[in-house]
C-alpha positions in Angstrom: 17.6 8.1 13.3 14.0 9.3 13.5 13.8 9.5 9.7 14.9 5.8 9.6 12.4 4.8 12.2 9.5 6.4 10.4 10.5 4.8 7.1 10.8 1.4 8.7 7.4 1.8 10.4 5.8 2.9 7.2 7.3 0.0 5.3 6.1 -2.5 7.9 2.6 -1.1 8.0 2.4 -1.1 4.2 3.7 -4.7 4.0 1.1 -5.8 6.6 -1.6 -4.0 4.6 -0.5 -5.7 1.5 -0.9 -9.1 3.2 -4.4 -8.1 4.4 -5.4 -7.1 0.8 -4.1 -10.5 -0.5 -6.1 -12.4 2.2 -9.3 -10.4 1.3 -8.8 -11.1 -2.4 -8.2 -14.8 -2.0 -11.0 -15.7 0.5 -14.8 -15.7 -0.1 -16.3 -14.6 3.2 -16.9 -11.0 2.1 -20.6 -10.8 3.0 -23.2 -13.2 4.6 -26.8 -13.2 3.4 -29.6 -14.3 5.6 -33.3 -13.7 5.7 -33.5 -14.5 9.5 -31.1 -14.5 12.4 -27.7 -16.1 11.8 -28.5 -19.0 14.2 -31.7 -19.8 12.4 -30.2 -19.6 9.0 -27.4 -22.0 10.0 -29.9 -24.5 11.3 -32.0 -24.2 8.2 -28.9 -24.3 5.9 -29.8 -20.9 4.5 -26.8 -18.9 5.6 -25.0 -17.8 2.5 -21.5 -16.4 2.2 -20.4 -14.6 -0.9 -17.0 -13.4 -2.2 -15.3 -12.4 -5.3 -14.9 -15.9 -6.7 -17.6 -18.1 -5.2 -21.0 -18.3 -3.4 -21.0 -20.6 -0.3 -23.6 -22.2 1.9 -22.7 -22.5 5.6 -24.2 -25.1 7.9 -23.0 -27.0 11.0 -22.1 -30.1 8.9 -21.5 -28.6 5.5 -19.6 -25.9 3.8 -20.4 -26.0 0.1 -19.2 -23.4 -2.5 -20.1 -22.8 -6.1 -17.5 -21.0 -8.2 -18.5 -17.9 -10.1 -17.1 -18.8 -13.5 -19.7 -17.1 -15.7 -17.7 -13.9 -16.2 -20.0 -12.4 -18.8 -23.1 -12.9 -16.7 -21.7 -11.6 -13.4 -22.9 -8.3 -12.1 -20.8 -5.2 -12.7 -19.9 -4.7 -9.1 -18.3 -8.2 -8.8 -16.3 -7.8 -12.0 -15.1 -4.3 -11.0 -14.2 -5.4 -7.5 -12.2 -8.3 -8.9 -10.2 -6.1 -11.2 -9.5 -3.5 -8.4 -8.4 -6.1 -5.9 -6.1 -7.9 -8.4 -4.6 -4.5 -9.3 -4.0 -3.7 -5.7 -2.3 -7.1 -5.1 -0.1 -6.6 -8.1 0.9 -3.1 -7.2 2.2 -4.3 -3.9 5.2 -6.1 -5.3 6.9 -3.1 -7.2 5.9 -0.8 -4.3 7.6 -2.9 -1.7 10.7 -3.4 -3.9 11.0 0.4 -4.5 10.6 1.2 -0.8 13.2 -1.4 0.2 15.7 -0.1 -2.4 15.2 3.4 -1.0 16.4 2.4 2.5 19.6 4.1 3.6 21.1 0.7 4.5 20.6 -0.7 0.9 23.2 0.5 -1.5 23.3 -0.3 -5.2 25.9 0.5 -7.8 26.0 4.1 -8.9 23.3 4.9 -6.3 22.7 8.5 -5.2 20.5 10.1 -2.6 18.3 11.7 -5.4 17.6 8.3 -6.9 16.7 6.8 -3.5 14.4 9.8 -2.9 12.5 9.2 -6.2 12.2 5.5 -5.4 10.7 6.1 -2.0 8.2 8.6 -3.4 7.1 6.3 -6.2 6.8 3.4 -3.7 4.7 5.5 -1.3 2.4 6.6 -4.1 1.9 3.0 -5.2 0.9 2.0 -1.7 -1.6 4.8 -1.5 -3.0 3.8 -4.9 -3.3 0.2 -3.6 -5.3 1.6 -0.6 -7.6 3.5 -2.9 -8.3 0.5 -5.1 -9.0 -1.7 -2.0 -11.3 0.9 -0.4 -13.4 1.3 -3.6 -13.7 -2.5 -4.0 -14.6 -3.3 -0.3 -17.2 -0.5 -0.2 -18.8 -1.1 -3.6 -19.1 -4.9 -3.2 -21.4 -4.9 0.0 -23.5 -2.1 -1.5 -24.1 -4.2 -4.6 -24.9 -7.3 -2.6 -27.3 -5.4 -0.4 -29.2 -4.0 -3.4 -29.6 -7.5 -4.9 -29.9 -9.8 -1.9 -31.3 -7.6 0.9 -30.2 -8.4 4.5 -26.6 -9.2 5.1 -23.7 -9.0 7.5 -20.0 -8.4 6.9 -17.5 -11.3 6.8 -13.9 -11.5 7.9 -12.6 -11.1 4.4 -14.2 -7.6 4.1 -12.7 -6.6 7.5 -9.3 -7.9 6.3 -9.6 -5.7 3.2 -10.6 -2.6 5.2 -7.7 -3.1 7.7 -5.3 -3.8 4.8 -6.4 -0.7 2.9 -6.0 1.5 6.1 -2.5 0.1 6.7 -1.4 0.7 3.1 -2.8 4.3 3.3 -1.0 4.9 6.6 2.2 3.3 5.5 2.3 5.1 2.1 1.7 8.4 3.8 4.5 7.9 6.2 6.9 6.9 3.5 6.0 10.0 1.5 6.5 12.2 4.6 9.9 10.6 5.1 10.9 11.5 1.5 9.1 14.8 1.4 12.1 17.0 1.8 14.7 16.9 -1.0 18.0 17.0 0.8 20.7 17.7 -1.7 24.4 18.0 -1.2 25.7 21.5 -1.7 27.5 22.1 -4.9 30.9 23.8 -5.3 29.3 26.5 -7.4 28.6 29.8 -5.6 30.6 28.5 -2.5 32.7 30.8 -0.4 35.8 29.9 1.6 37.4 32.0 4.2 41.1 32.8 4.0 42.9 34.0 7.1 45.6 35.7 5.0 43.1 38.0 3.2 40.5 38.2 5.9 37.6 38.2 3.5 35.3 35.5 2.1 36.1 34.9 -1.6 34.7 32.4 -4.0 37.1 29.6 -4.9 35.6 27.1 -7.2 38.5 24.7 -7.9 39.2 22.1 -5.2 42.9 23.0 -5.3 42.3 26.6 -4.2 40.2 25.3 -1.4 43.1 23.0 -0.2 45.5 25.9 -0.4 43.2 28.2 1.6 42.8 25.5 4.3 46.6 25.2 4.6 47.3 29.0 4.8 
């Protein structure tokens, strides 16, 4: 029961982290650039918001964004962050499917415990890989903006990426811990059965001998 609870908790945390990574990738409020205080910049229409896909200007009556379509002229940190976040979002789908199919309550045709074990391990590794991609992107992007723009503050998209990466890392680690021990069913080879008639433990490989020993 405890094993099942840990697996469900890890799966739920990883799923929530995946949603956070998708939100961070789709929105453009990663960092906010301003030469003065936030209130002053809003009044002067100089508060800028930058994300992976657009640069925006925030004011009380206007929220205008310009798409970053010039791929070849974009800085390296934007292109790399885009690629890492897209990879993280795409890795979430197979990772979630593998973890769900490794649940004890899910049974497929010709499914064994060893196959479920491998699915769970691969799913946990994919979630951890998602977290690594998200952490690199969400750390590198603000550093690149700070070097080019100067003063800035973090936006909610960046916080969503950090929380999502942390949940994916936590959930993937819990899933790997749940599938860390390879529990295998004992084989009939090198098995011993006790016979009351003989009083000694003797190896009996065939199932028929085991049935006879149990009757005697």
